[in-house]
N, C-alpha and C positions, 0 to 999 in steps of 0.2 A: 504494500500500500504506500502511496505517496506521503512524504513527510509534510505536515502542515507547518508553515513558517509563521512566526510571530515577529513583529518588529518592522524595521525599515528596509530589510532586504527583500527584493521582489524580482520576478522574471521580466525581462524585456526582450523584444525581437529586433534584430538588426537586419536592415535590408540594403542591398547594394544600390548606390546612387547612379553609377555609370551604366549599369545594366538597364535600369529604368529608362534612361535617356537614349539608349542605343536602339530601342525598338525591337530587339530580338525576343523571341518567345521564351517563356520560362522566367524564373526569378531565383536569386541567390539570397537565402535568409539564414541567419544563425540565431539561436536562443541562448541567452546568458543571464546572469543575475547582476544586480548592482545595488549599492547602498543608497537609497533615495535621500537620506539625510545628508550624506557627504557630497553627493553629486546630484543636485536637483535638476541640472540642465540635461538636455538630451545627449546621450552617449554617441561618440563618433570614433570608430576603430578601423584600422586597416586589416582586412581579412582577405583570404584567397577566394576568388570567384572561379569555380570549376567550369562554368560555361564560357567565360571570356578567357580563361586560362592565364590569369594574372592577378596580382594583388590590387585591390580596389578599396575605396572608402565605403564603409557600411555605417548607416545612421539609424538611430533608434526610431521606431515607428510606434504608433499607438494602436 
């Protein structure tokens, strides 16, 4: 069974910005956690996009 989290740590979804603008089918998304008290802004991380086959910027979506 999944662990229920209490506190400021929560799951966020990161989506590739370059893939979105390229118009290619599919999408590159990652799921991670972040501390919402320490980082209230949207997260932005460089991750590997397997469809474009390169490192791209992934931003947090709602």
